[in-house]
PDB file of N, H, CA, C and O in Angstrom:
ATOM      1  N   MET A   1      95.587 114.661 112.860  1.00  0.00           N
ATOM      2  CA  MET A   1      94.622 114.786 111.862  1.00  0.00           C
ATOM      3  C   MET A   1      93.355 115.180 112.639  1.00  0.00           C
ATOM      4  O   MET A   1      93.050 114.759 113.754  1.00  0.00           O
ATOM      5  N   SER A   2      92.670 116.043 111.891  1.00  0.00           N
ATOM      6  H   SER A   2      92.918 116.385 110.985  1.00  0.00           H
ATOM      7  CA  SER A   2      91.561 116.482 112.509  1.00  0.00           C
ATOM      8  C   SER A   2      90.148 115.542 112.380  1.00  0.00           C
ATOM      9  O   SER A   2      90.054 114.725 111.465  1.00  0.00           O
ATOM     10  N   ASP A   3      89.193 115.704 113.251  1.00  0.00           N
ATOM     11  H   ASP A   3      89.270 116.368 113.995  1.00  0.00           H
ATOM     12  CA  ASP A   3      88.059 114.737 113.097  1.00  0.00           C
ATOM     13  C   ASP A   3      87.353 114.766 111.790  1.00  0.00           C
ATOM     14  O   ASP A   3      86.793 113.744 111.393  1.00  0.00           O
ATOM     15  N   THR A   4      87.337 115.924 111.051  1.00  0.00           N
ATOM     16  H   THR A   4      87.792 116.754 111.374  1.00  0.00           H
ATOM     17  CA  THR A   4      86.832 116.050 109.936  1.00  0.00           C
ATOM     18  C   THR A   4      87.568 115.248 108.834  1.00  0.00           C
ATOM     19  O   THR A   4      86.959 114.569 108.008  1.00  0.00           O
ATOM     20  N   GLN A   5      88.976 115.372 108.875  1.00  0.00           N
ATOM     21  H   GLN A   5      89.471 115.924 109.547  1.00  0.00           H
ATOM     22  CA  GLN A   5      89.734 114.517 107.855  1.00  0.00           C
ATOM     23  C   GLN A   5      89.650 113.140 108.235  1.00  0.00           C
ATOM     24  O   GLN A   5      89.539 112.311 107.333  1.00  0.00           O
ATOM     25  N   ARG A   6      89.687 112.758 109.451  1.00  0.00           N
ATOM     26  H   ARG A   6      89.778 113.432 110.184  1.00  0.00           H
ATOM     27  CA  ARG A   6      89.594 111.327 109.870  1.00  0.00           C
ATOM     28  C   ARG A   6      88.159 110.696 109.375  1.00  0.00           C
ATOM     29  O   ARG A   6      88.052 109.587 108.853  1.00  0.00           O
ATOM     30  N   SER A   7      87.187 111.512 109.608  1.00  0.00           N
ATOM     31  H   SER A   7      87.275 112.414 110.032  1.00  0.00           H
ATOM     32  CA  SER A   7      85.718 111.136 109.061  1.00  0.00           C
ATOM     33  C   SER A   7      85.720 111.099 107.722  1.00  0.00           C
ATOM     34  O   SER A   7      85.205 110.113 107.193  1.00  0.00           O
ATOM     35  N   HIS A   8      86.223 112.026 106.982  1.00  0.00           N
ATOM     36  H   HIS A   8      86.641 112.826 107.412  1.00  0.00           H
ATOM     37  CA  HIS A   8      86.297 111.911 105.254  1.00  0.00           C
ATOM     38  C   HIS A   8      87.042 110.669 104.886  1.00  0.00           C
ATOM     39  O   HIS A   8      86.607 109.938 103.997  1.00  0.00           O
ATOM     40  N   TRP A   9      88.201 110.384 105.561  1.00  0.00           N
ATOM     41  H   TRP A   9      88.555 110.978 106.283  1.00  0.00           H
ATOM     42  CA  TRP A   9      88.883 109.072 105.160  1.00  0.00           C
ATOM     43  C   TRP A   9      88.219 107.930 105.416  1.00  0.00           C
ATOM     44  O   TRP A   9      88.333 106.961 104.666  1.00  0.00           O
ATOM     45  N   LEU A  10      87.403 107.912 106.573  1.00  0.00           N
ATOM     46  H   LEU A  10      87.310 108.699 107.183  1.00  0.00           H
ATOM     47  CA  LEU A  10      86.790 106.674 106.868  1.00  0.00           C
ATOM     48  C   LEU A  10      85.509 106.553 105.948  1.00  0.00           C
ATOM     49  O   LEU A  10      85.207 105.433 105.536  1.00  0.00           O
ATOM     50  N   GLN A  11      84.833 107.520 105.648  1.00  0.00           N
ATOM     51  H   GLN A  11      85.079 108.430 105.983  1.00  0.00           H
ATOM     52  CA  GLN A  11      83.641 107.591 104.745  1.00  0.00           C
ATOM     53  C   GLN A  11      84.111 107.260 103.259  1.00  0.00           C
ATOM     54  O   GLN A  11      83.432 106.517 102.550  1.00  0.00           O
ATOM     55  N   THR A  12      85.183 107.780 102.857  1.00  0.00           N
ATOM     56  H   THR A  12      85.735 108.384 103.432  1.00  0.00           H
ATOM     57  CA  THR A  12      85.604 107.419 101.539  1.00  0.00           C
ATOM     58  C   THR A  12      86.087 105.997 101.460  1.00  0.00           C
ATOM     59  O   THR A  12      85.903 105.383 100.410  1.00  0.00           O
ATOM     60  N   LEU A  13      86.701 105.408 102.494  1.00  0.00           N
ATOM     61  H   LEU A  13      86.851 105.907 103.347  1.00  0.00           H
ATOM     62  CA  LEU A  13      86.877 103.964 102.482  1.00  0.00           C
ATOM     63  C   LEU A  13      85.671 103.147 102.550  1.00  0.00           C
ATOM     64  O   LEU A  13      85.592 102.107 101.896  1.00  0.00           O
ATOM     65  N   GLN A  14      84.661 103.585 103.359  1.00  0.00           N
ATOM     66  H   GLN A  14      84.725 104.429 103.891  1.00  0.00           H
ATOM     67  CA  GLN A  14      83.263 102.756 103.387  1.00  0.00           C
ATOM     68  C   GLN A  14      82.613 102.845 102.059  1.00  0.00           C
ATOM     69  O   GLN A  14      82.060 101.897 101.501  1.00  0.00           O
ATOM     70  N   ASP A  15      82.718 104.051 101.588  1.00  0.00           N
ATOM     71  H   ASP A  15      83.167 104.821 102.041  1.00  0.00           H
ATOM     72  CA  ASP A  15      82.019 104.138 100.146  1.00  0.00           C
ATOM     73  C   ASP A  15      82.505 103.219  99.089  1.00  0.00           C
ATOM     74  O   ASP A  15      81.766 102.565  98.353  1.00  0.00           O
ATOM     75  N   ARG A  16      83.893 103.218  99.065  1.00  0.00           N
ATOM     76  H   ARG A  16      84.493 103.749  99.663  1.00  0.00           H
ATOM     77  CA  ARG A  16      84.643 102.226  98.258  1.00  0.00           C
ATOM     78  C   ARG A  16      84.258 100.771  98.439  1.00  0.00           C
ATOM     79  O   ARG A  16      84.041  99.988  97.514  1.00  0.00           O
ATOM     80  N   VAL A  17      84.192 100.467  99.874  1.00  0.00           N
ATOM     81  H   VAL A  17      84.369 101.103 100.625  1.00  0.00           H
ATOM     82  CA  VAL A  17      83.668  98.969 100.084  1.00  0.00           C
ATOM     83  C   VAL A  17      82.325  98.817  99.735  1.00  0.00           C
ATOM     84  O   VAL A  17      81.970  97.696  99.370  1.00  0.00           O
ATOM     85  N   ASN A  18      81.412  99.830  99.779  1.00  0.00           N
ATOM     86  H   ASN A  18      81.701 100.740 100.075  1.00  0.00           H
ATOM     87  CA  ASN A  18      79.964  99.607  99.251  1.00  0.00           C
ATOM     88  C   ASN A  18      80.110  99.515  97.817  1.00  0.00           C
ATOM     89  O   ASN A  18      79.548  98.549  97.300  1.00  0.00           O
ATOM     90  N   MET A  19      80.724 100.286  97.078  1.00  0.00           N
ATOM     91  H   MET A  19      81.180 101.071  97.499  1.00  0.00           H
ATOM     92  CA  MET A  19      80.744 100.004  95.639  1.00  0.00           C
ATOM     93  C   MET A  19      81.498  98.561  95.253  1.00  0.00           C
ATOM     94  O   MET A  19      81.138  97.900  94.279  1.00  0.00           O
ATOM     95  N   PHE A  20      82.372  98.235  95.962  1.00  0.00           N
ATOM     96  H   PHE A  20      82.665  98.772  96.753  1.00  0.00           H
ATOM     97  CA  PHE A  20      82.943  96.874  95.697  1.00  0.00           C
ATOM     98  C   PHE A  20      81.715  95.755  96.075  1.00  0.00           C
ATOM     99  O   PHE A  20      81.446  94.788  95.362  1.00  0.00           O
ATOM    100  N   ALA A  21      81.137  96.043  97.151  1.00  0.00           N
ATOM    101  H   ALA A  21      81.356  96.829  97.730  1.00  0.00           H
ATOM    102  CA  ALA A  21      80.157  94.957  97.504  1.00  0.00           C
ATOM    103  C   ALA A  21      78.981  94.875  96.648  1.00  0.00           C
ATOM    104  O   ALA A  21      78.341  93.831  96.521  1.00  0.00           O
ATOM    105  N   GLU A  22      78.658  96.089  95.996  1.00  0.00           N
ATOM    106  H   GLU A  22      79.177  96.937  96.100  1.00  0.00           H
ATOM    107  CA  GLU A  22      77.483  96.125  94.997  1.00  0.00           C
ATOM    108  C   GLU A  22      77.916  95.386  93.672  1.00  0.00           C
ATOM    109  O   GLU A  22      77.169  94.656  93.021  1.00  0.00           O
ATOM    110  N   GLN A  23      79.215  95.675  93.368  1.00  0.00           N
ATOM    111  H   GLN A  23      79.822  96.268  93.897  1.00  0.00           H
ATOM    112  CA  GLN A  23      79.686  94.911  92.206  1.00  0.00           C
ATOM    113  C   GLN A  23      79.688  93.559  92.322  1.00  0.00           C
ATOM    114  O   GLN A  23      79.492  92.926  91.284  1.00  0.00           O
ATOM    115  N   PHE A  24      79.867  92.945  93.364  1.00  0.00           N
ATOM    116  H   PHE A  24      80.027  93.459  94.206  1.00  0.00           H
ATOM    117  CA  PHE A  24      79.986  91.542  93.594  1.00  0.00           C
ATOM    118  C   PHE A  24      78.571  91.005  94.083  1.00  0.00           C
ATOM    119  O   PHE A  24      78.439  89.791  94.242  1.00  0.00           O
ATOM    120  N   GLU A  25      77.536  91.844  94.319  1.00  0.00           N
ATOM    121  H   GLU A  25      77.643  92.830  94.190  1.00  0.00           H
ATOM    122  CA  GLU A  25      76.130  91.705  94.717  1.00  0.00           C
ATOM    123  C   GLU A  25      76.066  91.059  96.054  1.00  0.00           C
ATOM    124  O   GLU A  25      75.209  90.209  96.295  1.00  0.00           O
ATOM    125  N   LEU A  26      77.052  91.483  97.033  1.00  0.00           N
ATOM    126  H   LEU A  26      77.748  92.174  96.837  1.00  0.00           H
ATOM    127  CA  LEU A  26      77.137  90.932  98.498  1.00  0.00           C
ATOM    128  C   LEU A  26      75.895  91.331  99.211  1.00  0.00           C
ATOM    129  O   LEU A  26      75.532  92.505  99.143  1.00  0.00           O
ATOM    130  N   ASP A  27      75.206  90.448  99.895  1.00  0.00           N
ATOM    131  H   ASP A  27      75.501  89.494  99.950  1.00  0.00           H
ATOM    132  CA  ASP A  27      74.111  90.933 100.769  1.00  0.00           C
ATOM    133  C   ASP A  27      74.629  91.803 102.118  1.00  0.00           C
ATOM    134  O   ASP A  27      75.817  91.952 102.404  1.00  0.00           O
ATOM    135  N   GLU A  28      73.627  92.283 102.800  1.00  0.00           N
ATOM    136  H   GLU A  28      72.662  92.162 102.568  1.00  0.00           H
ATOM    137  CA  GLU A  28      74.042  93.064 103.813  1.00  0.00           C
ATOM    138  C   GLU A  28      74.949  92.573 104.916  1.00  0.00           C
ATOM    139  O   GLU A  28      75.773  93.312 105.454  1.00  0.00           O
ATOM    140  N   VAL A  29      74.762  91.222 105.259  1.00  0.00           N
ATOM    141  H   VAL A  29      74.093  90.621 104.822  1.00  0.00           H
ATOM    142  CA  VAL A  29      75.645  90.642 106.081  1.00  0.00           C
ATOM    143  C   VAL A  29      77.002  90.481 105.638  1.00  0.00           C
ATOM    144  O   VAL A  29      77.913  90.673 106.444  1.00  0.00           O
ATOM    145  N   GLU A  30      77.243  90.155 104.465  1.00  0.00           N
ATOM    146  H   GLU A  30      76.504  89.999 103.810  1.00  0.00           H
ATOM    147  CA  GLU A  30      78.315  89.945 103.895  1.00  0.00           C
ATOM    148  C   GLU A  30      79.110  91.237 103.774  1.00  0.00           C
ATOM    149  O   GLU A  30      80.314  91.238 104.030  1.00  0.00           O
ATOM    150  N   THR A  31      78.449  92.368 103.381  1.00  0.00           N
ATOM    151  H   THR A  31      77.470  92.367 103.173  1.00  0.00           H
ATOM    152  CA  THR A  31      78.963  93.701 103.063  1.00  0.00           C
ATOM    153  C   THR A  31      79.498  94.133 104.474  1.00  0.00           C
ATOM    154  O   THR A  31      80.646  94.561 104.586  1.00  0.00           O
ATOM    155  N   GLY A  32      78.603  94.009 105.615  1.00  0.00           N
ATOM    156  H   GLY A  32      77.670  93.661 105.524  1.00  0.00           H
ATOM    157  CA  GLY A  32      79.144  94.339 106.927  1.00  0.00           C
ATOM    158  C   GLY A  32      80.470  93.683 107.342  1.00  0.00           C
ATOM    159  O   GLY A  32      81.421  94.327 107.786  1.00  0.00           O
ATOM    160  N   ALA A  33      80.461  92.295 107.156  1.00  0.00           N
ATOM    161  H   ALA A  33      79.689  91.772 106.796  1.00  0.00           H
ATOM    162  CA  ALA A  33      81.596  91.665 107.531  1.00  0.00           C
ATOM    163  C   ALA A  33      82.899  92.027 106.726  1.00  0.00           C
ATOM    164  O   ALA A  33      84.010  91.973 107.253  1.00  0.00           O
ATOM    165  N   PHE A  34      82.675  92.442 105.266  1.00  0.00           N
ATOM    166  H   PHE A  34      81.773  92.487 104.837  1.00  0.00           H
ATOM    167  CA  PHE A  34      83.737  92.839 104.544  1.00  0.00           C
ATOM    168  C   PHE A  34      84.184  94.068 104.946  1.00  0.00           C
ATOM    169  O   PHE A  34      85.383  94.226 105.177  1.00  0.00           O
ATOM    170  N   ARG A  35      83.310  95.062 105.079  1.00  0.00           N
ATOM    171  H   ARG A  35      82.336  94.933 104.892  1.00  0.00           H
ATOM    172  CA  ARG A  35      83.463  96.438 105.690  1.00  0.00           C
ATOM    173  C   ARG A  35      84.366  96.374 106.941  1.00  0.00           C
ATOM    174  O   ARG A  35      85.474  96.909 106.979  1.00  0.00           O
ATOM    175  N   ASP A  36      83.804  95.666 107.985  1.00  0.00           N
ATOM    176  H   ASP A  36      82.904  95.231 107.954  1.00  0.00           H
ATOM    177  CA  ASP A  36      84.750  95.623 109.217  1.00  0.00           C
ATOM    178  C   ASP A  36      86.158  94.859 109.044  1.00  0.00           C
ATOM    179  O   ASP A  36      87.113  95.224 109.730  1.00  0.00           O
ATOM    180  N   PHE A  37      86.271  93.908 108.221  1.00  0.00           N
ATOM    181  H   PHE A  37      85.496  93.612 107.665  1.00  0.00           H
ATOM    182  CA  PHE A  37      87.471  93.358 107.780  1.00  0.00           C
ATOM    183  C   PHE A  37      88.505  94.593 107.169  1.00  0.00           C
ATOM    184  O   PHE A  37      89.645  94.772 107.597  1.00  0.00           O
ATOM    185  N   VAL A  38      87.970  95.270 106.259  1.00  0.00           N
ATOM    186  H   VAL A  38      87.043  95.124 105.911  1.00  0.00           H
ATOM    187  CA  VAL A  38      88.778  96.259 105.653  1.00  0.00           C
ATOM    188  C   VAL A  38      89.153  97.558 106.449  1.00  0.00           C
ATOM    189  O   VAL A  38      90.219  98.167 106.358  1.00  0.00           O
ATOM    190  N   VAL A  39      88.175  97.845 107.176  1.00  0.00           N
ATOM    191  H   VAL A  39      87.308  97.350 107.250  1.00  0.00           H
ATOM    192  CA  VAL A  39      88.190  99.074 108.096  1.00  0.00           C
ATOM    193  C   VAL A  39      89.347  98.605 109.251  1.00  0.00           C
ATOM    194  O   VAL A  39      90.373  99.266 109.411  1.00  0.00           O
ATOM    195  N   THR A  40      89.103  97.606 109.890  1.00  0.00           N
ATOM    196  H   THR A  40      88.270  97.069 109.760  1.00  0.00           H
ATOM    197  CA  THR A  40      89.999  97.007 110.844  1.00  0.00           C
ATOM    198  C   THR A  40      91.433  96.892 110.267  1.00  0.00           C
ATOM    199  O   THR A  40      92.362  97.366 110.920  1.00  0.00           O
ATOM    200  N   THR A  41      91.651  96.316 109.130  1.00  0.00           N
ATOM    201  H   THR A  41      90.896  95.931 108.599  1.00  0.00           H
ATOM    202  CA  THR A  41      92.937  96.125 108.760  1.00  0.00           C
ATOM    203  C   THR A  41      93.662  97.366 108.383  1.00  0.00           C
ATOM    204  O   THR A  41      94.878  97.472 108.544  1.00  0.00           O
ATOM    205  N   ALA A  42      92.851  98.394 107.834  1.00  0.00           N
ATOM    206  H   ALA A  42      91.863  98.308 107.702  1.00  0.00           H
ATOM    207  CA  ALA A  42      93.406  99.646 107.568  1.00  0.00           C
ATOM    208  C   ALA A  42      93.819 100.232 108.778  1.00  0.00           C
ATOM    209  O   ALA A  42      94.972 100.662 108.813  1.00  0.00           O
ATOM    210  N   ARG A  43      93.050 100.344 109.860  1.00  0.00           N
ATOM    211  H   ARG A  43      92.114  99.994 109.832  1.00  0.00           H
ATOM    212  CA  ARG A  43      93.532 101.148 111.059  1.00  0.00           C
ATOM    213  C   ARG A  43      94.652 100.320 111.576  1.00  0.00           C
ATOM    214  O   ARG A  43      95.621 100.942 112.011  1.00  0.00           O
ATOM    215  N   ASP A  44      94.687  98.940 111.604  1.00  0.00           N
ATOM    216  H   ASP A  44      93.900  98.435 111.251  1.00  0.00           H
ATOM    217  CA  ASP A  44      95.884  98.374 112.164  1.00  0.00           C
ATOM    218  C   ASP A  44      97.184  98.633 111.447  1.00  0.00           C
ATOM    219  O   ASP A  44      98.223  98.831 112.076  1.00  0.00           O
ATOM    220  N   GLN A  45      97.132  98.632 110.230  1.00  0.00           N
ATOM    221  H   GLN A  45      96.288  98.471 109.719  1.00  0.00           H
ATOM    222  CA  GLN A  45      98.270  98.970 109.294  1.00  0.00           C
ATOM    223  C   GLN A  45      98.736 100.511 109.515  1.00  0.00           C
ATOM    224  O   GLN A  45      99.924 100.829 109.550  1.00  0.00           O
ATOM    225  N   PHE A  46      97.707 101.394 109.655  1.00  0.00           N
ATOM    226  H   PHE A  46      96.742 101.136 109.627  1.00  0.00           H
ATOM    227  CA  PHE A  46      98.048 102.803 109.928  1.00  0.00           C
ATOM    228  C   PHE A  46      98.794 102.846 111.287  1.00  0.00           C
ATOM    229  O   PHE A  46      99.825 103.502 111.440  1.00  0.00           O
ATOM    230  N   LYS A  47      98.228 102.128 112.238  1.00  0.00           N
ATOM    231  H   LYS A  47      97.391 101.595 112.113  1.00  0.00           H
ATOM    232  CA  LYS A  47      98.976 102.149 113.666  1.00  0.00           C
ATOM    233  C   LYS A  47     100.449 101.704 113.575  1.00  0.00           C
ATOM    234  O   LYS A  47     101.380 102.269 114.148  1.00  0.00           O
ATOM    235  N   VAL A  48     100.538 100.656 112.811  1.00  0.00           N
ATOM    236  H   VAL A  48      99.782 100.197 112.346  1.00  0.00           H
ATOM    237  CA  VAL A  48     102.002  99.937 112.582  1.00  0.00           C
ATOM    238  C   VAL A  48     102.789 101.033 111.977  1.00  0.00           C
ATOM    239  O   VAL A  48     103.808 101.426 112.544  1.00  0.00           O
ATOM    240  N   GLY A  49     102.422 101.507 110.964  1.00  0.00           N
ATOM    241  H   GLY A  49     101.594 101.187 110.503  1.00  0.00           H
ATOM    242  CA  GLY A  49     103.199 102.684 110.220  1.00  0.00           C
ATOM    243  C   GLY A  49     103.475 103.831 110.958  1.00  0.00           C
ATOM    244  O   GLY A  49     104.566 104.395 110.886  1.00  0.00           O
ATOM    245  N   ASN A  50     102.448 104.261 111.749  1.00  0.00           N
ATOM    246  H   ASN A  50     101.561 103.802 111.807  1.00  0.00           H
ATOM    247  CA  ASN A  50     102.727 105.470 112.459  1.00  0.00           C
ATOM    248  C   ASN A  50     103.748 105.295 113.543  1.00  0.00           C
ATOM    249  O   ASN A  50     104.595 106.151 113.798  1.00  0.00           O
ATOM    250  N   LYS A  51     103.622 104.024 114.239  1.00  0.00           N
ATOM    251  H   LYS A  51     102.934 103.328 114.032  1.00  0.00           H
ATOM    252  CA  LYS A  51     104.637 103.631 115.369  1.00  0.00           C
ATOM    253  C   LYS A  51     106.045 103.564 114.706  1.00  0.00           C
ATOM    254  O   LYS A  51     107.085 104.016 115.187  1.00  0.00           O
ATOM    255  N   ASN A  52     105.908 102.982 113.631  1.00  0.00           N
ATOM    256  H   ASN A  52     105.063 102.616 113.241  1.00  0.00           H
ATOM    257  CA  ASN A  52     107.432 102.744 113.029  1.00  0.00           C
ATOM    258  C   ASN A  52     108.002 104.170 112.534  1.00  0.00           C
ATOM    259  O   ASN A  52     109.196 104.461 112.611  1.00  0.00           O
ATOM    260  N   GLY A  53     107.098 104.946 112.063  1.00  0.00           N
ATOM    261  H   GLY A  53     106.129 104.711 112.001  1.00  0.00           H
ATOM    262  CA  GLY A  53     107.578 106.255 111.721  1.00  0.00           C
ATOM    263  C   GLY A  53     107.993 107.303 112.900  1.00  0.00           C
ATOM    264  O   GLY A  53     108.808 108.214 112.747  1.00  0.00           O
ATOM    265  N   ILE A  54     107.364 107.043 113.972  1.00  0.00           N
ATOM    266  H   ILE A  54     106.703 106.304 114.097  1.00  0.00           H
ATOM    267  CA  ILE A  54     107.829 107.878 115.330  1.00  0.00           C
ATOM    268  C   ILE A  54     108.965 107.163 115.738  1.00  0.00           C
ATOM    269  O   ILE A  54     109.888 107.838 116.195  1.00  0.00           O
ATOM    270  N   GLY A  55     109.113 105.849 115.670  1.00  0.00           N
ATOM    271  H   GLY A  55     108.363 105.301 115.299  1.00  0.00           H
ATOM    272  CA  GLY A  55     110.436 105.285 116.132  1.00  0.00           C
ATOM    273  C   GLY A  55     111.545 105.956 115.325  1.00  0.00           C
ATOM    274  O   GLY A  55     112.490 106.513 115.886  1.00  0.00           O
ATOM    275  N   TRP A  56     111.415 105.893 114.011  1.00  0.00           N
ATOM    276  H   TRP A  56     110.648 105.440 113.555  1.00  0.00           H
ATOM    277  CA  TRP A  56     112.417 106.373 113.142  1.00  0.00           C
ATOM    278  C   TRP A  56     112.874 107.682 113.341  1.00  0.00           C
ATOM    279  O   TRP A  56     114.061 107.999 113.266  1.00  0.00           O
ATOM    280  N   ALA A  57     111.799 108.576 113.634  1.00  0.00           N
ATOM    281  H   ALA A  57     110.834 108.319 113.694  1.00  0.00           H
ATOM    282  CA  ALA A  57     111.867 110.056 113.722  1.00  0.00           C
ATOM    283  C   ALA A  57     112.913 110.296 115.216  1.00  0.00           C
ATOM    284  O   ALA A  57     113.899 111.033 115.237  1.00  0.00           O
ATOM    285  N   PHE A  58     112.458 109.566 116.265  1.00  0.00           N
ATOM    286  H   PHE A  58     111.657 108.967 116.248  1.00  0.00           H
ATOM    287  CA  PHE A  58     113.263 109.645 117.470  1.00  0.00           C
ATOM    288  C   PHE A  58     114.752 109.079 117.403  1.00  0.00           C
ATOM    289  O   PHE A  58     115.716 109.532 118.019  1.00  0.00           O
ATOM    290  N   LYS A  59     114.740 108.052 116.574  1.00  0.00           N
ATOM    291  H   LYS A  59     113.956 107.684 116.074  1.00  0.00           H
ATOM    292  CA  LYS A  59     116.089 107.572 116.337  1.00  0.00           C
ATOM    293  C   LYS A  59     116.969 108.584 115.583  1.00  0.00           C
ATOM    294  O   LYS A  59     118.149 108.748 115.892  1.00  0.00           O
ATOM    295  N   GLN A  60     116.399 109.223 114.636  1.00  0.00           N
ATOM    296  H   GLN A  60     115.441 109.090 114.385  1.00  0.00           H
ATOM    297  CA  GLN A  60     117.119 110.384 113.844  1.00  0.00           C
ATOM    298  C   GLN A  60     117.417 111.509 114.652  1.00  0.00           C
ATOM    299  O   GLN A  60     118.485 112.103 114.505  1.00  0.00           O
ATOM    300  N   MET A  61     116.544 111.872 115.524  1.00  0.00           N
ATOM    301  H   MET A  61     115.677 111.390 115.643  1.00  0.00           H
ATOM    302  CA  MET A  61     116.946 112.940 116.639  1.00  0.00           C
ATOM    303  C   MET A  61     117.987 112.489 117.600  1.00  0.00           C
ATOM    304  O   MET A  61     118.785 113.338 117.998  1.00  0.00           O
ATOM    305  N   ARG A  62     118.095 111.162 118.062  1.00  0.00           N
ATOM    306  H   ARG A  62     117.448 110.472 117.739  1.00  0.00           H
ATOM    307  CA  ARG A  62     119.242 110.902 118.919  1.00  0.00           C
ATOM    308  C   ARG A  62     120.405 110.681 118.164  1.00  0.00           C
ATOM    309  O   ARG A  62     121.430 110.642 118.843  1.00  0.00           O
ATOM    310  N   GLU A  63     120.539 110.528 116.969  1.00  0.00           N
ATOM    311  H   GLU A  63     119.706 110.560 116.417  1.00  0.00           H
ATOM    312  CA  GLU A  63     121.694 110.476 116.180  1.00  0.00           C
ATOM    313  C   GLU A  63     122.090 111.862 115.659  1.00  0.00           C
ATOM    314  O   GLU A  63     123.076 112.005 114.935  1.00  0.00           O
ATOM    315  N   GLY A  64     121.299 112.890 116.040  1.00  0.00           N
ATOM    316  H   GLY A  64     120.499 112.774 116.628  1.00  0.00           H
ATOM    317  CA  GLY A  64     121.644 114.279 115.726  1.00  0.00           C
ATOM    318  C   GLY A  64     121.359 114.494 114.034  1.00  0.00           C
ATOM    319  O   GLY A  64     121.758 115.507 113.460  1.00  0.00           O
ATOM    320  N   LYS A  65     120.743 113.590 113.449  1.00  0.00           N
ATOM    321  H   LYS A  65     120.419 112.767 113.916  1.00  0.00           H
ATOM    322  CA  LYS A  65     120.346 113.949 112.002  1.00  0.00           C
ATOM    323  C   LYS A  65     119.084 114.741 111.793  1.00  0.00           C
ATOM    324  O   LYS A  65     118.808 115.137 110.660  1.00  0.00           O
ATOM    325  N   MET A  66     118.322 114.990 112.793  1.00  0.00           N
ATOM    326  H   MET A  66     118.546 114.669 113.713  1.00  0.00           H
ATOM    327  CA  MET A  66     117.100 115.628 112.833  1.00  0.00           C
ATOM    328  C   MET A  66     116.888 116.520 113.976  1.00  0.00           C
ATOM    329  O   MET A  66     117.292 116.124 115.069  1.00  0.00           O
ATOM    330  N   THR A  67     116.388 117.520 113.904  1.00  0.00           N
ATOM    331  H   THR A  67     116.060 117.842 113.016  1.00  0.00           H
ATOM    332  CA  THR A  67     116.037 118.437 115.165  1.00  0.00           C
ATOM    333  C   THR A  67     114.461 118.561 115.188  1.00  0.00           C
ATOM    334  O   THR A  67     113.702 118.683 114.227  1.00  0.00           O
ATOM    335  N   PRO A  68     114.163 118.497 116.563  1.00  0.00           N
ATOM    336  CA  PRO A  68     112.578 118.383 116.750  1.00  0.00           C
ATOM    337  C   PRO A  68     111.905 119.837 116.462  1.00  0.00           C
ATOM    338  O   PRO A  68     112.439 120.869 116.869  1.00  0.00           O
ATOM    339  N   ARG A  69     110.894 119.835 115.851  1.00  0.00           N
ATOM    340  H   ARG A  69     110.459 118.997 115.520  1.00  0.00           H
ATOM    341  CA  ARG A  69     109.965 120.957 115.485  1.00  0.00           C
ATOM    342  C   ARG A  69     109.289 121.425 116.683  1.00  0.00           C
ATOM    343  O   ARG A  69     108.751 120.651 117.475  1.00  0.00           O
ATOM    344  N   PRO A  70     109.318 122.995 116.853  1.00  0.00           N
ATOM    345  CA  PRO A  70     108.478 123.317 117.983  1.00  0.00           C
ATOM    346  C   PRO A  70     107.049 123.076 117.905  1.00  0.00           C
ATOM    347  O   PRO A  70     106.522 123.127 116.794  1.00  0.00           O
ATOM    348  N   ALA A  71     106.349 122.821 118.931  1.00  0.00           N
ATOM    349  H   ALA A  71     106.777 122.779 119.834  1.00  0.00           H
ATOM    350  CA  ALA A  71     104.924 122.537 118.857  1.00  0.00           C
ATOM    351  C   ALA A  71     104.179 123.796 118.402  1.00  0.00           C
ATOM    352  O   ALA A  71     104.463 124.939 118.760  1.00  0.00           O
ATOM    353  N   GLN A  72     103.171 123.442 117.554  1.00  0.00           N
ATOM    354  H   GLN A  72     102.940 122.513 117.263  1.00  0.00           H
ATOM    355  CA  GLN A  72     102.454 124.440 117.009  1.00  0.00           C
ATOM    356  C   GLN A  72     101.285 124.747 118.008  1.00  0.00           C
ATOM    357  O   GLN A  72     100.767 123.877 118.708  1.00  0.00           O
ATOM    358  N   GLN A  73     100.908 126.118 118.006  1.00  0.00           N
ATOM    359  H   GLN A  73     101.329 126.825 117.437  1.00  0.00           H
ATOM    360  CA  GLN A  73     100.002 126.585 118.764  1.00  0.00           C
ATOM    361  C   GLN A  73      98.542 126.364 118.198  1.00  0.00           C
ATOM    362  O   GLN A  73      98.360 126.722 117.035  1.00  0.00           O
ATOM    363  N   PRO A  74      97.598 125.873 118.819  1.00  0.00           N
ATOM    364  CA  PRO A  74      96.217 125.695 118.262  1.00  0.00           C
ATOM    365  C   PRO A  74      95.703 127.180 117.680  1.00  0.00           C
ATOM    366  O   PRO A  74      96.036 128.252 118.185  1.00  0.00           O
ATOM    367  N   VAL A  75      94.976 127.056 116.714  1.00  0.00           N
ATOM    368  H   VAL A  75      94.706 126.185 116.303  1.00  0.00           H
ATOM    369  CA  VAL A  75      94.407 128.444 116.070  1.00  0.00           C
ATOM    370  C   VAL A  75      93.174 128.729 116.737  1.00  0.00           C
ATOM    371  O   VAL A  75      92.528 129.733 116.438  1.00  0.00           O
TER     372      VAL A  75
END
């Protein structure tokens, strides 16, 4: 994932948190704590999902059900 995509994903998430915080009239401290909680949880879940996906892919390759793709050359 490129830095631009990552930044866009994070910015979108933060924008949604801010809209939610405004809806419930949270102050700056509450909004910051809520934002930190949401972003940390999202990152942790992504890491777990990514790790599980990689493990699954390697298992499929070991079992011969999948062949590795050649690495793509940078543009």
